[in-house]
DSSP file (Angstrom, degrees, kcal/mol; ACC not computed):
  #  RESIDUE AA STRUCTURE BP1 BP2  ACC     N-H-->O    O-->H-N    N-H-->O    O-->H-N    TCO  KAPPA ALPHA  PHI   PSI    X-CA   Y-CA   Z-CA
    1    1 A X              0   0    0      0, 0.0     5,-0.0     0, 0.0     2,-0.0   0.000 360.0 360.0 360.0 118.8   19.7   14.4   -0.9
    2    2 A X    >>  -     0   0    0      1,-0.1     3,-1.4     3,-0.0     4,-0.8  -0.351 360.0-112.2 -79.3 160.7   19.9   15.6    2.7
    3    3 A X  G >4 S+     0   0    0      1,-0.3     3,-1.0     2,-0.2    -1,-0.1   0.858 114.4  61.6 -57.3 -41.0   17.7   14.5    5.5
    4    4 A X  G 34 S+     0   0    0      1,-0.2    -1,-0.3     0, 0.0    -2,-0.0   0.770 101.9  53.6 -53.6 -26.6   16.0   17.8    5.8
    5    5 A X  G <4 S+     0   0    0     -3,-1.4    -1,-0.2     2,-0.0    -2,-0.2   0.750  91.0  92.0 -82.8 -22.9   14.8   17.4    2.3
    6    6 A X  S << S-     0   0    0     -3,-1.0    30,-0.0    -4,-0.8    -4,-0.0  -0.513  73.9-123.6 -82.3 141.3   13.1   14.0    2.7
    7    7 A X        -     0   0    0     -2,-0.2     3,-0.1     1,-0.1    30,-0.1  -0.215  26.4-114.8 -63.1 167.4    9.4   13.5    3.7
    8    8 A X  S    S-     0   0    0      1,-0.2    29,-1.9    28,-0.1     2,-0.3   0.827  91.3  -4.3 -69.9 -34.3    8.7   11.5    6.8
    9    9 A X  E     -a   37   0A   0     27,-0.2     2,-0.4    87,-0.1    -1,-0.2  -0.994  57.5-143.3-161.8 155.7    7.1    8.8    4.7
   10   10 A X  E     -a   38   0A   0     27,-2.3    29,-2.2    -2,-0.3     2,-0.5  -0.996   8.0-158.9-129.5 132.9    5.9    7.8    1.1
   11   11 A X  E     -a   39   0A   0     -2,-0.4     2,-0.2    27,-0.2    29,-0.2  -0.966  18.8-153.0-104.9 121.9    2.7    5.8    0.3
   12   12 A X        -     0   0    0     27,-3.3     6,-0.1    -2,-0.5     3,-0.1  -0.666  25.0-114.8 -97.9 160.7    3.0    4.2   -3.1
   13   13 A X  S    S-     0   0    0     -2,-0.2     2,-0.3     1,-0.1    -1,-0.1   0.709  93.9  -8.4 -72.3 -26.0    0.1    3.5   -5.2
   14   14 A X  S  > S-     0   0    0      1,-0.1     4,-1.9    25,-0.1    28,-0.2  -0.976  79.9 -91.7-161.4 172.1    0.8   -0.3   -4.9
   15   15 A X  H  > S+     0   0    0     26,-1.2     4,-2.5    -2,-0.3     3,-0.4   0.930 119.8  56.9 -56.7 -51.9    3.5   -2.7   -3.6
   16   16 A X  H  > S+     0   0    0      1,-0.3     4,-2.0     2,-0.2    -1,-0.2   0.866 107.0  49.0 -60.7 -39.4    5.4   -2.9   -6.8
   17   17 A X  H  > S+     0   0    0      2,-0.2     4,-2.1     1,-0.2    -1,-0.3   0.876 110.6  52.2 -64.7 -34.2    5.9    0.9   -6.9
   18   18 A X  H  X S+     0   0    0     -4,-1.9     4,-2.6    -3,-0.4    -2,-0.2   0.879 107.6  50.1 -67.1 -37.7    7.1    0.8   -3.4
   19   19 A X  H  X S+     0   0    0     -4,-2.5     4,-2.3     2,-0.2     5,-0.2   0.945 110.6  50.3 -60.5 -49.0    9.6   -1.9   -4.2
   20   20 A X  H  X S+     0   0    0     -4,-2.0     4,-2.4    -5,-0.2    -2,-0.2   0.908 111.9  47.9 -62.1 -39.3   10.9    0.1   -7.0
   21   21 A X  H  X S+     0   0    0     -4,-2.1     4,-3.0     2,-0.2     5,-0.2   0.918 109.5  53.4 -66.9 -39.9   11.1    3.2   -4.8
   22   22 A X  H  X S+     0   0    0     -4,-2.6     4,-2.6     2,-0.2    -2,-0.2   0.864 109.4  47.6 -56.6 -40.6   12.9    1.3   -2.1
   23   23 A X  H  X S+     0   0    0     -4,-2.3     4,-2.5     2,-0.2    -1,-0.2   0.936 114.6  46.8 -76.3 -41.4   15.5    0.1   -4.5
   24   24 A X  H  X S+     0   0    0     -4,-2.4     4,-1.5    -5,-0.2    -2,-0.2   0.914 113.8  46.4 -58.1 -45.5   16.0    3.6   -5.9
   25   25 A X  H >X>S+     0   0    0     -4,-3.0     5,-1.5     2,-0.2     3,-1.0   0.982 111.3  53.8 -65.6 -52.8   16.2    5.2   -2.4
   26   26 A X  H ><5S+     0   0    0     -4,-2.6     3,-2.0     1,-0.3    -2,-0.2   0.896 106.4  51.4 -48.1 -46.3   18.7    2.4   -1.4
   27   27 A X  H 3<5S+     0   0    0     -4,-2.5    -1,-0.3     1,-0.3    -2,-0.2   0.870 108.8  53.1 -56.5 -34.6   20.9    3.2   -4.4
   28   28 A X  H <<5S-     0   0    0     -4,-1.5    -1,-0.3    -3,-1.0    -2,-0.2   0.388 122.9-108.5 -80.3   1.1   20.8    6.8   -3.3
   29   29 A X  T <<5 +     0   0    0     -3,-2.0     2,-0.4    -4,-0.5    -3,-0.2   0.590  67.1 149.2  80.3  12.6   22.0    5.8    0.3
   30   30 A X      < -     0   0    0     -5,-1.5     2,-0.7    -6,-0.1    -1,-0.3  -0.619  41.5-139.2 -72.9 124.9   18.6    6.4    1.9
   31   31 A X     >> -     0   0    0     -2,-0.4     4,-3.0     2,-0.1     5,-1.1  -0.809  22.3-124.3 -95.5 123.3   18.2    4.1    4.9
   32   32 A X  B  45S+d   36   0B   0     -2,-0.7     5,-0.1     1,-0.2    64,-0.1  -0.912  86.4   3.8-102.3 130.0   14.6    2.7    5.2
   33   33 A X  T  45S+     0   0    0      3,-0.5    64,-0.3    -2,-0.5    -1,-0.2  -0.954 125.6  62.2 -96.0   1.8   13.0    3.0    7.7
   34   34 A X  T  45S+     0   0    0      1,-0.2    -2,-0.2    62,-0.1     3,-0.1   0.907 122.5  19.3 -57.9 -45.8   15.5    5.1    9.6
   35   35 A X  T  <5S+     0   0    0     -4,-3.0     2,-0.3     1,-0.3    -1,-0.2   0.700 138.4  10.8 -97.6 -25.7   15.5    8.0    7.3
   36   36 A X  B   < -d   32   0B   0     -5,-1.1    -3,-0.5    63,-0.0     2,-0.3  -0.966  64.6-136.1-153.2 138.3   12.2    7.4    5.4
   37   37 A X  E     -a    9   0A   0    -29,-1.9   -27,-2.3    -2,-0.3     2,-0.4  -0.723  20.0-158.7 -93.4 145.4    9.1    5.1    5.9
   38   38 A X  E     -a   10   0A   0     57,-2.9    17,-0.6    -2,-0.3     2,-0.4  -0.992   9.2-175.7-126.2 131.5    7.8    3.4    2.8
   39   39 A X  E     -ab  11  55A   0    -29,-2.2   -27,-3.3    -2,-0.4    17,-0.3  -0.992   5.4-162.7-129.6 128.2    4.3    2.0    2.6
   40   40 A X  E     - b   0  56A   0     15,-2.4    17,-0.8    -2,-0.4     2,-0.4  -0.282  15.5-126.4 -94.4-171.6    2.8    0.0   -0.4
   41   41 A X  E    S+ b   0  57A   0     15,-0.3   -26,-1.2    -2,-0.1   -25,-0.2  -0.936  79.4  30.2-146.1 112.0   -0.8   -0.7   -1.2
   42   42 A X  S    S-     0   0    0     15,-3.0    17,-0.2    -2,-0.4    16,-0.2   0.101  86.9-116.8 132.7  -6.5   -2.4   -4.0   -1.9
   43   43 A X        -     0   0    0     14,-0.3    15,-0.1    15,-0.1    -1,-0.1   0.932  44.1-167.9  49.9  56.9   -0.4   -6.5    0.3
   44   44 A X    >>  -     0   0    0      1,-0.1     3,-1.1    -3,-0.0     4,-0.5  -0.084  36.8 -97.9 -66.3 173.2    0.9   -8.5   -2.7
   45   45 A X  T 34 S+     0   0    0      1,-0.2     3,-0.5     2,-0.2    -1,-0.1   0.781 121.9  55.9 -69.4 -17.8    2.5  -11.8   -2.2
   46   46 A X  T >4 S+     0   0    0      1,-0.2     3,-1.3     2,-0.1     7,-0.3   0.703  89.7  74.6 -74.1 -22.2    6.0  -10.2   -2.4
   47   47 A X  T <4 S+     0   0    0     -3,-1.1     7,-2.4     1,-0.3    -1,-0.2   0.726  94.6  49.2 -71.6 -25.9    5.4   -7.7    0.3
   48   48 A X  T 3< S+     0   0    0     -4,-0.5    -1,-0.3    -3,-0.5    -2,-0.1   0.382  78.8 122.7 -96.2   2.2    5.7  -10.3    3.1
   49   49 A X  S X> S-     0   0    0     -3,-1.3     4,-2.8     1,-0.1     3,-1.9  -0.427  71.7-120.7 -62.4 137.3    9.0  -11.9    1.9
   50   50 A X  T 34 S+     0   0    0      1,-0.3    -1,-0.1     2,-0.2    -3,-0.0   0.821 110.3  49.5 -51.8 -39.2   11.6  -11.6    4.6
   51   51 A X  T 34 S+     0   0    0      1,-0.1    -1,-0.3     3,-0.0    -2,-0.1   0.579 120.9  36.0 -81.4  -5.3   14.1   -9.6    2.7
   52   52 A X  T <4 S+     0   0    0     -3,-1.9    -2,-0.2    -6,-0.2    -5,-0.1   0.760  72.7 173.5-104.2 -62.6   11.4   -7.1    1.6
   53   53 A X     <  -     0   0    0     -4,-2.8    41,-1.0    -7,-0.3    42,-0.7   0.933  22.4-170.1  52.6  52.2    9.1   -6.9    4.8
   54   54 A X        -     0   0    0     -7,-2.4     2,-0.3    40,-0.2    -1,-0.2  -0.600  23.5-133.1 -81.6 123.0    7.1   -4.2    3.3
   55   55 A X  E     +b   39   0A   0    -17,-0.6   -15,-2.4    -2,-0.5     2,-0.3  -0.606  45.9 161.8 -65.0 127.9    4.5   -2.2    5.4
   56   56 A X  E     -bC  40  91A   0     35,-2.0    35,-3.5    -2,-0.3     2,-0.5  -0.913  43.0-107.2-146.4 172.6    1.3   -2.1    3.2
   57   57 A X  E     -bC  41  90A   0    -17,-0.8   -15,-3.0    -2,-0.3     2,-0.5  -0.921  33.1-155.9-100.7 123.0   -2.4   -1.5    3.0
   58   58 A X  E     - C   0  89A   0     31,-3.4    31,-1.7    -2,-0.5     2,-0.4  -0.884  12.8-178.7-109.9 135.5   -4.6   -4.5    2.4
   59   59 A X        -     0   0    0     -2,-0.5     2,-1.8   -17,-0.2     3,-0.2  -0.987  38.3-113.5-123.5 140.2   -7.9   -4.6    1.0
   60   60 A X     >  -     0   0    0     -2,-0.4     4,-2.8    27,-0.3     5,-0.2  -0.487  33.7-177.5 -77.0  92.7   -9.8   -7.7    0.6
   61   61 A X  H  > S+     0   0    0     -2,-1.8     4,-2.5     1,-0.2    -1,-0.2   0.902  80.0  52.2 -60.6 -46.8   -9.9   -8.0   -3.2
   62   62 A X  H  > S+     0   0    0      2,-0.2     4,-2.7     1,-0.2    -1,-0.2   0.900 111.6  45.6 -49.0 -50.4  -12.1  -11.3   -3.1
   63   63 A X  H  > S+     0   0    0      2,-0.2     4,-2.8     1,-0.2     5,-0.2   0.926 112.0  52.1 -63.0 -43.6  -14.7   -9.7   -0.9
   64   64 A X  H  X S+     0   0    0     -4,-2.8     4,-2.1     1,-0.2    -2,-0.2   0.917 111.1  47.1 -57.1 -46.8  -14.6   -6.6   -3.0
   65   65 A X  H  X S+     0   0    0     -4,-2.5     4,-2.5     2,-0.2    -1,-0.2   0.906 111.9  50.2 -59.6 -48.8  -15.2   -8.7   -6.2
   66   66 A X  H  X S+     0   0    0     -4,-2.7     4,-2.8     1,-0.2    -2,-0.2   0.921 111.3  49.1 -59.1 -45.0  -18.1  -10.8   -4.5
   67   67 A X  H  X S+     0   0    0     -4,-2.8     4,-1.9     1,-0.2    -1,-0.2   0.890 110.9  49.4 -66.7 -37.6  -19.8   -7.7   -3.4
   68   68 A X  H  X S+     0   0    0     -4,-2.1     4,-1.3    -5,-0.2    -1,-0.2   0.945 110.8  49.2 -64.9 -46.5  -19.6   -6.1   -6.8
   69   69 A X  H >< S+     0   0    0     -4,-2.5     3,-0.8     1,-0.2    -2,-0.2   0.946 112.4  48.8 -55.1 -49.5  -20.9   -9.1   -8.5
   70   70 A X  H 3< S+     0   0    0     -4,-2.8    -1,-0.2     1,-0.2    -2,-0.2   0.783 116.6  42.4 -64.7 -28.0  -23.8   -9.3   -6.1
   71   71 A X  H 3< S+     0   0    0     -4,-1.9    -1,-0.2    -5,-0.2    -2,-0.2   0.512  86.5 128.7 -94.8  -4.1  -24.6   -5.7   -6.5
   72   72 A X    <<  -     0   0    0     -4,-1.3     3,-0.1    -3,-0.8     4,-0.1  -0.265  44.7-160.3 -51.0 128.2  -24.2   -5.6  -10.3
   73   73 A X    >   +     0   0    0      1,-0.2     3,-3.4     2,-0.1     2,-0.2   0.822  32.4 151.6 -72.3 -42.6  -26.9   -4.1  -12.2
   74   74 A X  T 3  S-     0   0    0      1,-0.3    -1,-0.2     3,-0.1    -2,-0.0  -0.171  81.1  -5.9  35.5 -97.0  -26.1   -5.7  -15.5
   75   75 A X  T 3  S+     0   0    0     -2,-0.2     2,-1.0    -3,-0.1    -1,-0.3   0.480 115.9  91.5-101.7  -3.3  -29.4   -6.0  -17.3
   76   76 A X    X   +     0   0    0     -3,-3.4     3,-0.7     1,-0.2    -1,-0.1  -0.768  43.5 169.7 -96.2  89.4  -31.5   -4.9  -14.5
   77   77 A X  T 3  S+     0   0    0     -2,-1.0    -1,-0.2     1,-0.2    -3,-0.1   0.701  71.8  72.3 -71.5 -19.2  -31.8   -1.1  -14.9
   78   78 A X  T 3  S+     0   0    0     -5,-0.1    -1,-0.2    -3,-0.1    -2,-0.1   0.849  77.4  94.2 -66.9 -34.5  -34.5   -1.0  -12.1
   79   79 A X  S <  S-     0   0    0     -3,-0.7     2,-0.2    -6,-0.2    -6,-0.1  -0.300  80.1-124.6 -61.4 134.6  -31.7   -1.6   -9.5
   80   80 A X        -     0   0    0      1,-0.1    -1,-0.1    -7,-0.0    -2,-0.1  -0.567  30.2-100.1 -83.2 151.1  -30.3    1.6   -7.9
   81   81 A X        -     0   0    0     -2,-0.2     2,-0.4     1,-0.0    -1,-0.1  -0.271  42.6-157.5 -57.1 153.0  -26.6    2.2   -8.1
   82   82 A X        -     0   0    0    -11,-0.1     2,-0.5    -3,-0.1   -11,-0.0  -0.998   6.3-149.9-142.4 140.2  -25.0    1.3   -4.8
   83   83 A X        -     0   0    0     -2,-0.4     2,-0.3     2,-0.0    -2,-0.0  -0.910  12.6-172.2-117.5 132.5  -21.8    2.6   -3.4
   84   84 A X        -     0   0    0     -2,-0.5     2,-0.4   -20,-0.0    -2,-0.0  -0.862  13.8-155.6-117.7 154.3  -19.6    0.5   -1.0
   85   85 A X        -     0   0    0     -2,-0.3     2,-0.0     2,-0.0    -2,-0.0  -0.886  16.9-147.4-130.2 101.2  -16.5    1.5    0.9
   86   86 A X        -     0   0    0     -2,-0.4     2,-0.8     1,-0.1    -2,-0.0  -0.347  21.8-118.7 -68.9 148.5  -14.3   -1.5    1.7
   87   87 A X        -     0   0    0    -27,-0.0   -27,-0.3    -2,-0.0    -1,-0.1  -0.766  28.7-149.5 -97.3 112.1  -12.5   -1.1    5.0
   88   88 A X        -     0   0    0     -2,-0.8     2,-0.4   -29,-0.1   -29,-0.2  -0.281   5.5-148.4 -76.9 162.7   -8.7   -1.2    4.4
   89   89 A X  E     -C   58   0A   0    -31,-1.7   -31,-3.4     2,-0.0     2,-0.5  -0.998   9.9-131.8-135.3 136.4   -6.2   -2.5    7.0
   90   90 A X  E     -C   57   0A   0     -2,-0.4     2,-0.7   -33,-0.3   -33,-0.2  -0.774  15.8-161.0 -84.1 121.6   -2.6   -1.4    7.6
   91   91 A X  E     -C   56   0A   0    -35,-3.5   -35,-2.0    -2,-0.5     2,-0.4  -0.896  12.3-153.3-109.3 104.2   -0.2   -4.2    7.9
   92   92 A X        +     0   0    0     -2,-0.7     2,-0.1   -37,-0.2   -37,-0.1  -0.587  29.5 147.4 -80.2 127.4    2.8   -2.9    9.6
   93   93 A X    >   -     0   0    0     -2,-0.4     3,-0.7   -40,-0.1   -39,-0.2  -0.327  60.8 -52.6-132.2-141.9    6.1   -4.6    8.8
   94   94 A X  T 3  S+     0   0    0    -41,-1.0   -40,-0.2     1,-0.2   -41,-0.1   0.487 110.7  73.4 -90.0   0.9    9.7   -3.5    8.6
   95   95 A X  T 3  S+     0   0    0    -42,-0.7   -57,-2.9   -57,-0.1     2,-0.4   0.278  88.8  70.7 -98.0  11.1    9.7   -0.4    6.1
   96   96 A X    <   +     0   0    0     -3,-0.7     2,-0.3   -59,-0.2   -62,-0.1  -0.983  53.5 163.8-131.2 148.1    8.2    2.0    8.6
   97   97 A X        -     0   0    0     -2,-0.4     3,-0.1   -64,-0.3   -60,-0.1  -0.859  47.1 -57.6-142.0 175.3    9.5    3.6   11.7
   98   98 A X        -     0   0    0     -2,-0.3    -1,-0.1     1,-0.1     3,-0.1  -0.283  67.2 -95.6 -52.8 144.8    8.7    6.5   14.1
   99   99 A X        -     0   0    0      1,-0.1    -1,-0.1     2,-0.0     2,-0.1  -0.309  42.1-107.1 -62.5 149.2    8.6    9.8   12.5
  100  100 A X              0   0    0      1,-0.1    -1,-0.1   -65,-0.1   -92,-0.1  -0.399 360.0 360.0 -76.8 154.2   11.7   11.8   12.6
  101  101 A X              0   0    0     -2,-0.1    -1,-0.1    -3,-0.1    -2,-0.0   0.458 360.0 360.0 -97.5 360.0   11.8   14.9   14.9
């Protein structure tokens, strides 16, 4: 695959998928992050390992669960449905670089 065919970056649906993508790209001779930036999603425990150093998006799963339990309607149909939008945080590590020109 030539550099002109590569996107600037790929956002994987989770860190595990990002790791699989990085492995496949590496086998294909693609240099991360010089040729392509890779970003995962969930900030799993493996993303911060030195040999992986994955840029990822973190969401506070514990806080999300606590809020869901607090807002749960369960047997109380009189409670109105509530929508919450948790604030994600980009954790920049070694798998992203500046966009290619």
